[in-house]
Predicted model as a PDB file, atoms N, CA, C, CB and O in Angstrom, pLDDT in the B-factor column:
MODEL        1                                                                  
ATOM      1  N   UNK A   1      -8.879  40.046  19.274  1.00 90.00           N  
ATOM      2  CA  UNK A   1      -9.510  39.481  18.084  1.00 90.00           C  
ATOM      3  C   UNK A   1      -8.472  38.789  17.198  1.00 90.00           C  
ATOM      4  CB  UNK A   1     -10.243  40.580  17.290  1.00 90.00           C  
ATOM      5  O   UNK A   1      -8.700  37.687  16.700  1.00 90.00           O  
ATOM      6  N   UNK A   2      -7.344  39.444  17.014  1.00 89.00           N  
ATOM      7  CA  UNK A   2      -6.297  38.855  16.174  1.00 89.00           C  
ATOM      8  C   UNK A   2      -5.763  37.581  16.807  1.00 89.00           C  
ATOM      9  CB  UNK A   2      -5.151  39.856  15.948  1.00 89.00           C  
ATOM     10  O   UNK A   2      -5.413  36.635  16.101  1.00 89.00           O  
ATOM     11  N   UNK A   3      -5.696  37.549  18.149  1.00 90.00           N  
ATOM     12  CA  UNK A   3      -5.246  36.327  18.824  1.00 90.00           C  
ATOM     13  C   UNK A   3      -6.195  35.176  18.550  1.00 90.00           C  
ATOM     14  CB  UNK A   3      -5.126  36.556  20.333  1.00 90.00           C  
ATOM     15  O   UNK A   3      -5.754  34.047  18.335  1.00 90.00           O  
ATOM     16  N   UNK A   4      -7.494  35.446  18.555  1.00 90.00           N  
ATOM     17  CA  UNK A   4      -8.483  34.396  18.266  1.00 90.00           C  
ATOM     18  C   UNK A   4      -8.322  33.898  16.838  1.00 90.00           C  
ATOM     19  CB  UNK A   4      -9.922  34.919  18.489  1.00 90.00           C  
ATOM     20  O   UNK A   4      -8.370  32.694  16.585  1.00 90.00           O  
ATOM     21  N   UNK A   5      -8.135  34.809  15.923  1.00 93.00           N  
ATOM     22  CA  UNK A   5      -7.940  34.417  14.515  1.00 93.00           C  
ATOM     23  C   UNK A   5      -6.689  33.568  14.389  1.00 93.00           C  
ATOM     24  CB  UNK A   5      -7.839  35.665  13.595  1.00 93.00           C  
ATOM     25  O   UNK A   5      -6.694  32.546  13.703  1.00 93.00           O  
ATOM     26  N   UNK A   6      -5.620  33.986  15.045  1.00 91.00           N  
ATOM     27  CA  UNK A   6      -4.359  33.246  15.007  1.00 91.00           C  
ATOM     28  C   UNK A   6      -4.547  31.848  15.602  1.00 91.00           C  
ATOM     29  CB  UNK A   6      -3.253  34.015  15.773  1.00 91.00           C  
ATOM     30  O   UNK A   6      -4.076  30.857  15.044  1.00 91.00           O  
ATOM     31  N   UNK A   7      -5.242  31.782  16.740  1.00 92.00           N  
ATOM     32  CA  UNK A   7      -5.482  30.492  17.395  1.00 92.00           C  
ATOM     33  C   UNK A   7      -6.321  29.589  16.501  1.00 92.00           C  
ATOM     34  CB  UNK A   7      -6.182  30.694  18.754  1.00 92.00           C  
ATOM     35  O   UNK A   7      -6.031  28.399  16.376  1.00 92.00           O  
ATOM     36  N   UNK A   8      -7.347  30.137  15.885  1.00 94.00           N  
ATOM     37  CA  UNK A   8      -8.193  29.332  15.009  1.00 94.00           C  
ATOM     38  C   UNK A   8      -7.425  28.879  13.771  1.00 94.00           C  
ATOM     39  CB  UNK A   8      -9.438  30.122  14.599  1.00 94.00           C  
ATOM     40  O   UNK A   8      -7.594  27.748  13.316  1.00 94.00           O  
ATOM     41  N   UNK A   9      -6.598  29.738  13.234  1.00 96.00           N  
ATOM     42  CA  UNK A   9      -5.773  29.358  12.080  1.00 96.00           C  
ATOM     43  C   UNK A   9      -4.822  28.227  12.444  1.00 96.00           C  
ATOM     44  CB  UNK A   9      -4.977  30.569  11.561  1.00 96.00           C  
ATOM     45  O   UNK A   9      -4.633  27.298  11.659  1.00 96.00           O  
ATOM     46  N   UNK A  10      -4.228  28.300  13.622  1.00 94.00           N  
ATOM     47  CA  UNK A  10      -3.353  27.219  14.070  1.00 94.00           C  
ATOM     48  C   UNK A  10      -4.127  25.917  14.229  1.00 94.00           C  
ATOM     49  CB  UNK A  10      -2.677  27.592  15.389  1.00 94.00           C  
ATOM     50  O   UNK A  10      -3.643  24.843  13.873  1.00 94.00           O  
ATOM     51  N   UNK A  11      -5.326  26.029  14.764  1.00 94.00           N  
ATOM     52  CA  UNK A  11      -6.172  24.833  14.908  1.00 94.00           C  
ATOM     53  C   UNK A  11      -6.522  24.245  13.556  1.00 94.00           C  
ATOM     54  CB  UNK A  11      -7.454  25.167  15.675  1.00 94.00           C  
ATOM     55  O   UNK A  11      -6.483  23.027  13.379  1.00 94.00           O  
ATOM     56  N   UNK A  12      -6.861  25.092  12.607  1.00 96.00           N  
ATOM     57  CA  UNK A  12      -7.184  24.634  11.250  1.00 96.00           C  
ATOM     58  C   UNK A  12      -5.954  23.985  10.615  1.00 96.00           C  
ATOM     59  CB  UNK A  12      -7.690  25.817  10.371  1.00 96.00           C  
ATOM     60  O   UNK A  12      -6.071  22.951   9.958  1.00 96.00           O  
ATOM     61  N   UNK A  13      -4.793  24.576  10.803  1.00 95.00           N  
ATOM     62  CA  UNK A  13      -3.561  23.999  10.259  1.00 95.00           C  
ATOM     63  C   UNK A  13      -3.280  22.624  10.849  1.00 95.00           C  
ATOM     64  CB  UNK A  13      -2.380  24.928  10.524  1.00 95.00           C  
ATOM     65  O   UNK A  13      -2.849  21.717  10.136  1.00 95.00           O  
ATOM     66  N   UNK A  14      -3.520  22.464  12.144  1.00 95.00           N  
ATOM     67  CA  UNK A  14      -3.321  21.159  12.782  1.00 95.00           C  
ATOM     68  C   UNK A  14      -4.265  20.111  12.206  1.00 95.00           C  
ATOM     69  CB  UNK A  14      -3.526  21.267  14.294  1.00 95.00           C  
ATOM     70  O   UNK A  14      -3.853  18.990  11.906  1.00 95.00           O  
ATOM     71  N   UNK A  15      -5.522  20.480  12.055  1.00 96.00           N  
ATOM     72  CA  UNK A  15      -6.508  19.553  11.491  1.00 96.00           C  
ATOM     73  C   UNK A  15      -6.158  19.211  10.046  1.00 96.00           C  
ATOM     74  CB  UNK A  15      -7.925  20.155  11.567  1.00 96.00           C  
ATOM     75  O   UNK A  15      -6.259  18.053   9.639  1.00 96.00           O  
ATOM     76  N   UNK A  16      -5.749  20.209   9.272  1.00 96.00           N  
ATOM     77  CA  UNK A  16      -5.360  19.957   7.890  1.00 96.00           C  
ATOM     78  C   UNK A  16      -4.169  19.005   7.813  1.00 96.00           C  
ATOM     79  CB  UNK A  16      -5.026  21.271   7.188  1.00 96.00           C  
ATOM     80  O   UNK A  16      -4.115  18.150   6.929  1.00 96.00           O  
ATOM     81  N   UNK A  17      -3.227  19.145   8.724  1.00 96.00           N  
ATOM     82  CA  UNK A  17      -2.076  18.243   8.759  1.00 96.00           C  
ATOM     83  C   UNK A  17      -2.515  16.817   9.060  1.00 96.00           C  
ATOM     84  CB  UNK A  17      -1.055  18.713   9.802  1.00 96.00           C  
ATOM     85  O   UNK A  17      -2.007  15.865   8.466  1.00 96.00           O  
ATOM     86  N   UNK A  18      -3.453  16.673   9.978  1.00 96.00           N  
ATOM     87  CA  UNK A  18      -3.978  15.342  10.301  1.00 96.00           C  
ATOM     88  C   UNK A  18      -4.711  14.742   9.110  1.00 96.00           C  
ATOM     89  CB  UNK A  18      -4.916  15.412  11.514  1.00 96.00           C  
ATOM     90  O   UNK A  18      -4.555  13.559   8.810  1.00 96.00           O  
ATOM     91  N   UNK A  19      -5.508  15.554   8.434  1.00 97.00           N  
ATOM     92  CA  UNK A  19      -6.245  15.087   7.254  1.00 97.00           C  
ATOM     93  C   UNK A  19      -5.266  14.644   6.174  1.00 97.00           C  
ATOM     94  CB  UNK A  19      -7.182  16.197   6.711  1.00 97.00           C  
ATOM     95  O   UNK A  19      -5.456  13.597   5.555  1.00 97.00           O  
ATOM     96  N   UNK A  20      -4.231  15.429   5.948  1.00 96.00           N  
ATOM     97  CA  UNK A  20      -3.230  15.076   4.950  1.00 96.00           C  
ATOM     98  C   UNK A  20      -2.550  13.762   5.303  1.00 96.00           C  
ATOM     99  CB  UNK A  20      -2.192  16.188   4.819  1.00 96.00           C  
ATOM    100  O   UNK A  20      -2.361  12.908   4.437  1.00 96.00           O  
ATOM    101  N   UNK A  21      -2.183  13.597   6.560  1.00 94.00           N  
ATOM    102  CA  UNK A  21      -1.568  12.346   6.999  1.00 94.00           C  
ATOM    103  C   UNK A  21      -2.483  11.165   6.782  1.00 94.00           C  
ATOM    104  CB  UNK A  21      -1.184  12.432   8.457  1.00 94.00           C  
ATOM    105  O   UNK A  21      -2.040  10.110   6.329  1.00 94.00           O  
ATOM    106  N   UNK A  22      -3.760  11.327   7.100  1.00 95.00           N  
ATOM    107  CA  UNK A  22      -4.725  10.242   6.903  1.00 95.00           C  
ATOM    108  C   UNK A  22      -4.919   9.929   5.430  1.00 95.00           C  
ATOM    109  CB  UNK A  22      -6.064  10.601   7.535  1.00 95.00           C  
ATOM    110  O   UNK A  22      -5.065   8.766   5.054  1.00 95.00           O  
ATOM    111  N   UNK A  23      -4.921  10.958   4.595  1.00 95.00           N  
ATOM    112  CA  UNK A  23      -5.076  10.741   3.158  1.00 95.00           C  
ATOM    113  C   UNK A  23      -3.860  10.001   2.592  1.00 95.00           C  
ATOM    114  CB  UNK A  23      -5.273  12.087   2.427  1.00 95.00           C  
ATOM    115  O   UNK A  23      -4.009   9.140   1.725  1.00 95.00           O  
ATOM    116  N   UNK A  24      -2.675  10.328   3.072  1.00 93.00           N  
ATOM    117  CA  UNK A  24      -1.480   9.628   2.620  1.00 93.00           C  
ATOM    118  C   UNK A  24      -1.514   8.171   3.046  1.00 93.00           C  
ATOM    119  CB  UNK A  24      -0.226  10.306   3.162  1.00 93.00           C  
ATOM    120  O   UNK A  24      -1.097   7.291   2.294  1.00 93.00           O  
ATOM    121  N   UNK A  25      -2.009   7.915   4.247  1.00 93.00           N  
ATOM    122  CA  UNK A  25      -2.130   6.536   4.725  1.00 93.00           C  
ATOM    123  C   UNK A  25      -3.148   5.767   3.880  1.00 93.00           C  
ATOM    124  CB  UNK A  25      -2.543   6.512   6.216  1.00 93.00           C  
ATOM    125  O   UNK A  25      -2.910   4.611   3.530  1.00 93.00           O  
ATOM    126  N   UNK A  26      -4.262   6.390   3.553  1.00 94.00           N  
ATOM    127  CA  UNK A  26      -5.278   5.754   2.709  1.00 94.00           C  
ATOM    128  C   UNK A  26      -4.700   5.454   1.338  1.00 94.00           C  
ATOM    129  CB  UNK A  26      -6.528   6.650   2.579  1.00 94.00           C  
ATOM    130  O   UNK A  26      -4.935   4.381   0.781  1.00 94.00           O  
ATOM    131  N   UNK A  27      -3.942   6.401   0.791  1.00 89.00           N  
ATOM    132  CA  UNK A  27      -3.313   6.195  -0.514  1.00 89.00           C  
ATOM    133  C   UNK A  27      -2.368   4.999  -0.471  1.00 89.00           C  
ATOM    134  CB  UNK A  27      -2.553   7.459  -0.953  1.00 89.00           C  
ATOM    135  O   UNK A  27      -2.344   4.181  -1.391  1.00 89.00           O  
ATOM    136  N   UNK A  28      -1.600   4.909   0.593  1.00 88.00           N  
ATOM    137  CA  UNK A  28      -0.670   3.789   0.743  1.00 88.00           C  
ATOM    138  C   UNK A  28      -1.428   2.466   0.843  1.00 88.00           C  
ATOM    139  CB  UNK A  28       0.218   3.988   1.986  1.00 88.00           C  
ATOM    140  O   UNK A  28      -1.040   1.475   0.224  1.00 88.00           O  
ATOM    141  N   UNK A  29      -2.499   2.455   1.617  1.00 89.00           N  
ATOM    142  CA  UNK A  29      -3.286   1.232   1.772  1.00 89.00           C  
ATOM    143  C   UNK A  29      -4.013   0.860   0.481  1.00 89.00           C  
ATOM    144  CB  UNK A  29      -4.294   1.396   2.904  1.00 89.00           C  
ATOM    145  O   UNK A  29      -4.230  -0.320   0.207  1.00 89.00           O  
ATOM    146  N   UNK A  30      -4.386   1.859  -0.305  1.00 91.00           N  
ATOM    147  CA  UNK A  30      -5.113   1.594  -1.546  1.00 91.00           C  
ATOM    148  C   UNK A  30      -4.243   0.859  -2.562  1.00 91.00           C  
ATOM    149  CB  UNK A  30      -5.621   2.900  -2.148  1.00 91.00           C  
ATOM    150  O   UNK A  30      -4.761   0.109  -3.390  1.00 91.00           O  
ATOM    151  N   UNK A  31      -2.943   1.063  -2.509  1.00 89.00           N  
ATOM    152  CA  UNK A  31      -2.059   0.380  -3.459  1.00 89.00           C  
ATOM    153  C   UNK A  31      -1.670  -1.016  -2.997  1.00 89.00           C  
ATOM    154  CB  UNK A  31      -0.811   1.201  -3.685  1.00 89.00           C  
ATOM    155  O   UNK A  31      -1.063  -1.769  -3.759  1.00 89.00           O  
ATOM    156  N   UNK A  32      -2.005  -1.370  -1.773  1.00 90.00           N  
ATOM    157  CA  UNK A  32      -1.622  -2.680  -1.232  1.00 90.00           C  
ATOM    158  C   UNK A  32      -2.200  -3.842  -2.041  1.00 90.00           C  
ATOM    159  CB  UNK A  32      -2.077  -2.793   0.213  1.00 90.00           C  
ATOM    160  O   UNK A  32      -1.447  -4.764  -2.354  1.00 90.00           O  
ATOM    161  N   UNK A  33      -3.482  -3.858  -2.398  1.00 91.00           N  
ATOM    162  CA  UNK A  33      -4.002  -4.989  -3.173  1.00 91.00           C  
ATOM    163  C   UNK A  33      -3.272  -5.170  -4.513  1.00 91.00           C  
ATOM    164  CB  UNK A  33      -5.492  -4.799  -3.424  1.00 91.00           C  
ATOM    165  O   UNK A  33      -3.050  -6.300  -4.946  1.00 91.00           O  
ATOM    166  N   UNK A  34      -2.906  -4.078  -5.158  1.00 90.00           N  
ATOM    167  CA  UNK A  34      -2.191  -4.167  -6.427  1.00 90.00           C  
ATOM    168  C   UNK A  34      -0.826  -4.802  -6.229  1.00 90.00           C  
ATOM    169  CB  UNK A  34      -2.044  -2.783  -7.062  1.00 90.00           C  
ATOM    170  O   UNK A  34      -0.409  -5.653  -7.014  1.00 90.00           O  
ATOM    171  N   UNK A  35      -0.125  -4.381  -5.165  1.00 90.00           N  
ATOM    172  CA  UNK A  35       1.192  -4.966  -4.888  1.00 90.00           C  
ATOM    173  C   UNK A  35       1.070  -6.443  -4.550  1.00 90.00           C  
ATOM    174  CB  UNK A  35       1.882  -4.221  -3.737  1.00 90.00           C  
ATOM    175  O   UNK A  35       1.865  -7.255  -5.023  1.00 90.00           O  
ATOM    176  N   UNK A  36       0.082  -6.799  -3.738  1.00 93.00           N  
ATOM    177  CA  UNK A  36      -0.115  -8.202  -3.365  1.00 93.00           C  
ATOM    178  C   UNK A  36      -0.446  -9.026  -4.601  1.00 93.00           C  
ATOM    179  CB  UNK A  36      -1.238  -8.339  -2.309  1.00 93.00           C  
ATOM    180  O   UNK A  36       0.040 -10.149  -4.739  1.00 93.00           O  
ATOM    181  N   UNK A  37      -1.251  -8.496  -5.486  1.00 94.00           N  
ATOM    182  CA  UNK A  37      -1.585  -9.199  -6.722  1.00 94.00           C  
ATOM    183  C   UNK A  37      -0.326  -9.477  -7.537  1.00 94.00           C  
ATOM    184  CB  UNK A  37      -2.589  -8.381  -7.554  1.00 94.00           C  
ATOM    185  O   UNK A  37      -0.164 -10.570  -8.081  1.00 94.00           O  
ATOM    186  N   UNK A  38       0.555  -8.501  -7.620  1.00 92.00           N  
ATOM    187  CA  UNK A  38       1.815  -8.704  -8.331  1.00 92.00           C  
ATOM    188  C   UNK A  38       2.656  -9.785  -7.688  1.00 92.00           C  
ATOM    189  CB  UNK A  38       2.600  -7.415  -8.388  1.00 92.00           C  
ATOM    190  O   UNK A  38       3.223 -10.628  -8.383  1.00 92.00           O  
ATOM    191  N   UNK A  39       2.742  -9.769  -6.365  1.00 94.00           N  
ATOM    192  CA  UNK A  39       3.509 -10.792  -5.652  1.00 94.00           C  
ATOM    193  C   UNK A  39       2.924 -12.182  -5.889  1.00 94.00           C  
ATOM    194  CB  UNK A  39       3.543 -10.484  -4.148  1.00 94.00           C  
ATOM    195  O   UNK A  39       3.657 -13.147  -6.105  1.00 94.00           O  
ATOM    196  N   UNK A  40       1.600 -12.271  -5.846  1.00 94.00           N  
ATOM    197  CA  UNK A  40       0.951 -13.572  -6.055  1.00 94.00           C  
ATOM    198  C   UNK A  40       1.149 -14.065  -7.492  1.00 94.00           C  
ATOM    199  CB  UNK A  40      -0.554 -13.477  -5.734  1.00 94.00           C  
ATOM    200  O   UNK A  40       1.301 -15.265  -7.719  1.00 94.00           O  
ATOM    201  N   UNK A  41       1.146 -13.153  -8.448  1.00 92.00           N  
ATOM    202  CA  UNK A  41       1.399 -13.547  -9.837  1.00 92.00           C  
ATOM    203  C   UNK A  41       2.812 -14.086  -9.987  1.00 92.00           C  
ATOM    204  CB  UNK A  41       1.180 -12.358 -10.789  1.00 92.00           C  
ATOM    205  O   UNK A  41       3.028 -15.094 -10.659  1.00 92.00           O  
ATOM    206  N   UNK A  42       3.775 -13.416  -9.363  1.00 92.00           N  
ATOM    207  CA  UNK A  42       5.154 -13.907  -9.397  1.00 92.00           C  
ATOM    208  C   UNK A  42       5.271 -15.271  -8.737  1.00 92.00           C  
ATOM    209  CB  UNK A  42       6.090 -12.916  -8.712  1.00 92.00           C  
ATOM    210  O   UNK A  42       5.967 -16.156  -9.235  1.00 92.00           O  
ATOM    211  N   UNK A  43       4.590 -15.433  -7.619  1.00 92.00           N  
ATOM    212  CA  UNK A  43       4.607 -16.705  -6.911  1.00 92.00           C  
ATOM    213  C   UNK A  43       3.999 -17.809  -7.768  1.00 92.00           C  
ATOM    214  CB  UNK A  43       3.853 -16.588  -5.583  1.00 92.00           C  
ATOM    215  O   UNK A  43       4.533 -18.916  -7.840  1.00 92.00           O  
ATOM    216  N   UNK A  44       2.892 -17.505  -8.410  1.00 90.00           N  
ATOM    217  CA  UNK A  44       2.236 -18.488  -9.270  1.00 90.00           C  
ATOM    218  C   UNK A  44       3.155 -18.899 -10.420  1.00 90.00           C  
ATOM    219  CB  UNK A  44       0.913 -17.924  -9.820  1.00 90.00           C  
ATOM    220  O   UNK A  44       3.243 -20.079 -10.759  1.00 90.00           O  
ATOM    221  N   UNK A  45       3.836 -17.925 -11.015  1.00 89.00           N  
ATOM    222  CA  UNK A  45       4.771 -18.242 -12.094  1.00 89.00           C  
ATOM    223  C   UNK A  45       5.899 -19.130 -11.616  1.00 89.00           C  
ATOM    224  CB  UNK A  45       5.338 -16.973 -12.691  1.00 89.00           C  
ATOM    225  O   UNK A  45       6.282 -20.077 -12.304  1.00 89.00           O  
ATOM    226  N   UNK A  46       6.434 -18.833 -10.442  1.00 87.00           N  
ATOM    227  CA  UNK A  46       7.503 -19.649  -9.879  1.00 87.00           C  
ATOM    228  C   UNK A  46       7.036 -21.052  -9.558  1.00 87.00           C  
ATOM    229  CB  UNK A  46       8.055 -19.001  -8.637  1.00 87.00           C  
ATOM    230  O   UNK A  46       7.773 -22.015  -9.766  1.00 87.00           O  
ATOM    231  N   UNK A  47       5.826 -21.178  -9.056  1.00 88.00           N  
ATOM    232  CA  UNK A  47       5.291 -22.503  -8.753  1.00 88.00           C  
ATOM    233  C   UNK A  47       5.068 -23.306 -10.029  1.00 88.00           C  
ATOM    234  CB  UNK A  47       3.981 -22.384  -7.968  1.00 88.00           C  
ATOM    235  O   UNK A  47       5.267 -24.520 -10.048  1.00 88.00           O  
ATOM    236  N   UNK A  48       4.656 -22.625 -11.091  1.00 85.00           N  
ATOM    237  CA  UNK A  48       4.476 -23.308 -12.372  1.00 85.00           C  
ATOM    238  C   UNK A  48       5.804 -23.850 -12.887  1.00 85.00           C  
ATOM    239  CB  UNK A  48       3.855 -22.357 -13.407  1.00 85.00           C  
ATOM    240  O   UNK A  48       5.863 -24.961 -13.414  1.00 85.00           O  
ATOM    241  N   UNK A  49       6.867 -23.067 -12.735  1.00 85.00           N  
ATOM    242  CA  UNK A  49       8.193 -23.527 -13.158  1.00 85.00           C  
ATOM    243  C   UNK A  49       8.647 -24.720 -12.319  1.00 85.00           C  
ATOM    244  CB  UNK A  49       9.219 -22.384 -13.052  1.00 85.00           C  
ATOM    245  O   UNK A  49       9.208 -25.675 -12.855  1.00 85.00           O  
ATOM    246  N   UNK A  50       8.412 -24.672 -11.029  1.00 86.00           N  
ATOM    247  CA  UNK A  50       8.788 -25.787 -10.161  1.00 86.00           C  
ATOM    248  C   UNK A  50       7.989 -27.032 -10.511  1.00 86.00           C  
ATOM    249  CB  UNK A  50       8.577 -25.419  -8.687  1.00 86.00           C  
ATOM    250  O   UNK A  50       8.526 -28.139 -10.503  1.00 86.00           O  
ATOM    251  N   UNK A  51       6.720 -26.859 -10.813  1.00 82.00           N  
ATOM    252  CA  UNK A  51       5.879 -27.991 -11.198  1.00 82.00           C  
ATOM    253  C   UNK A  51       6.424 -28.636 -12.472  1.00 82.00           C  
ATOM    254  CB  UNK A  51       4.412 -27.540 -11.404  1.00 82.00           C  
ATOM    255  O   UNK A  51       6.475 -29.862 -12.574  1.00 82.00           O  
ATOM    256  N   UNK A  52       6.825 -27.826 -13.428  1.00 83.00           N  
ATOM    257  CA  UNK A  52       7.374 -28.353 -14.666  1.00 83.00           C  
ATOM    258  C   UNK A  52       8.690 -29.080 -14.390  1.00 83.00           C  
ATOM    259  CB  UNK A  52       7.583 -27.220 -15.690  1.00 83.00           C  
ATOM    260  O   UNK A  52       8.943 -30.139 -14.964  1.00 83.00           O  
ATOM    261  N   UNK A  53       9.522 -28.524 -13.522  1.00 83.00           N  
ATOM    262  CA  UNK A  53      10.785 -29.175 -13.173  1.00 83.00           C  
ATOM    263  C   UNK A  53      10.545 -30.514 -12.494  1.00 83.00           C  
ATOM    264  CB  UNK A  53      11.618 -28.272 -12.267  1.00 83.00           C  
ATOM    265  O   UNK A  53      11.216 -31.499 -12.799  1.00 83.00           O  
ATOM    266  N   UNK A  54       9.600 -30.550 -11.584  1.00 80.00           N  
ATOM    267  CA  UNK A  54       9.299 -31.811 -10.889  1.00 80.00           C  
ATOM    268  C   UNK A  54       8.717 -32.837 -11.858  1.00 80.00           C  
ATOM    269  CB  UNK A  54       8.315 -31.567  -9.724  1.00 80.00           C  
ATOM    270  O   UNK A  54       8.997 -34.030 -11.738  1.00 80.00           O  
ATOM    271  N   UNK A  55       7.931 -32.393 -12.793  1.00 81.00           N  
ATOM    272  CA  UNK A  55       7.381 -33.313 -13.792  1.00 81.00           C  
ATOM    273  C   UNK A  55       8.502 -33.907 -14.625  1.00 81.00           C  
ATOM    274  CB  UNK A  55       6.362 -32.595 -14.701  1.00 81.00           C  
ATOM    275  O   UNK A  55       8.481 -35.094 -14.953  1.00 81.00           O  
ATOM    276  N   UNK A  56       9.482 -33.081 -14.966  1.00 79.00           N  
ATOM    277  CA  UNK A  56      10.619 -33.589 -15.726  1.00 79.00           C  
ATOM    278  C   UNK A  56      11.415 -34.591 -14.920  1.00 79.00           C  
ATOM    279  CB  UNK A  56      11.518 -32.448 -16.164  1.00 79.00           C  
ATOM    280  O   UNK A  56      11.887 -35.585 -15.474  1.00 79.00           O  
ATOM    281  N   UNK A  57      11.577 -34.360 -13.628  1.00 78.00           N  
ATOM    282  CA  UNK A  57      12.308 -35.284 -12.778  1.00 78.00           C  
ATOM    283  C   UNK A  57      11.569 -36.612 -12.632  1.00 78.00           C  
ATOM    284  CB  UNK A  57      12.545 -34.663 -11.411  1.00 78.00           C  
ATOM    285  O   UNK A  57      12.189 -37.673 -12.563  1.00 78.00           O  
ATOM    286  N   UNK A  58      10.239 -36.542 -12.584  1.00 76.00           N  
ATOM    287  CA  UNK A  58       9.441 -37.760 -12.445  1.00 76.00           C  
ATOM    288  C   UNK A  58       9.541 -38.663 -13.652  1.00 76.00           C  
ATOM    289  CB  UNK A  58       8.003 -37.411 -12.205  1.00 76.00           C  
ATOM    290  O   UNK A  58       9.264 -39.858 -13.551  1.00 76.00           O  
ATOM    291  N   UNK A  59       9.928 -38.122 -14.784  1.00 76.00           N  
ATOM    292  CA  UNK A  59      10.041 -38.933 -15.996  1.00 76.00           C  
ATOM    293  C   UNK A  59      11.278 -39.831 -15.935  1.00 76.00           C  
ATOM    294  CB  UNK A  59      10.100 -38.030 -17.243  1.00 76.00           C  
ATOM    295  O   UNK A  59      11.345 -40.829 -16.652  1.00 76.00           O  
ATOM    296  N   UNK A  60      12.242 -39.500 -15.105  1.00 68.00           N  
ATOM    297  CA  UNK A  60      13.474 -40.300 -15.036  1.00 68.00           C  
ATOM    298  C   UNK A  60      13.342 -41.427 -14.080  1.00 68.00           C  
ATOM    299  CB  UNK A  60      14.647 -39.453 -14.643  1.00 68.00           C  
ATOM    300  O   UNK A  60      14.284 -42.199 -13.901  1.00 68.00           O  
TER     301      UNK A  60                                                      
ENDMDL                                                                          
END                                                                             
């Protein structure tokens, strides 16, 4: 009986480890849109600066 309990506990521990790993992966993926948004905002700002620089060059 104790062996069965031990075996089931080990099985539960394995499943819990898998669930935890999946939850960590979901958490990581959930922050991806926020990071991409930040990158795109930085890119947009840089493009705006380049546009202003090119406009200044076109005046000459």
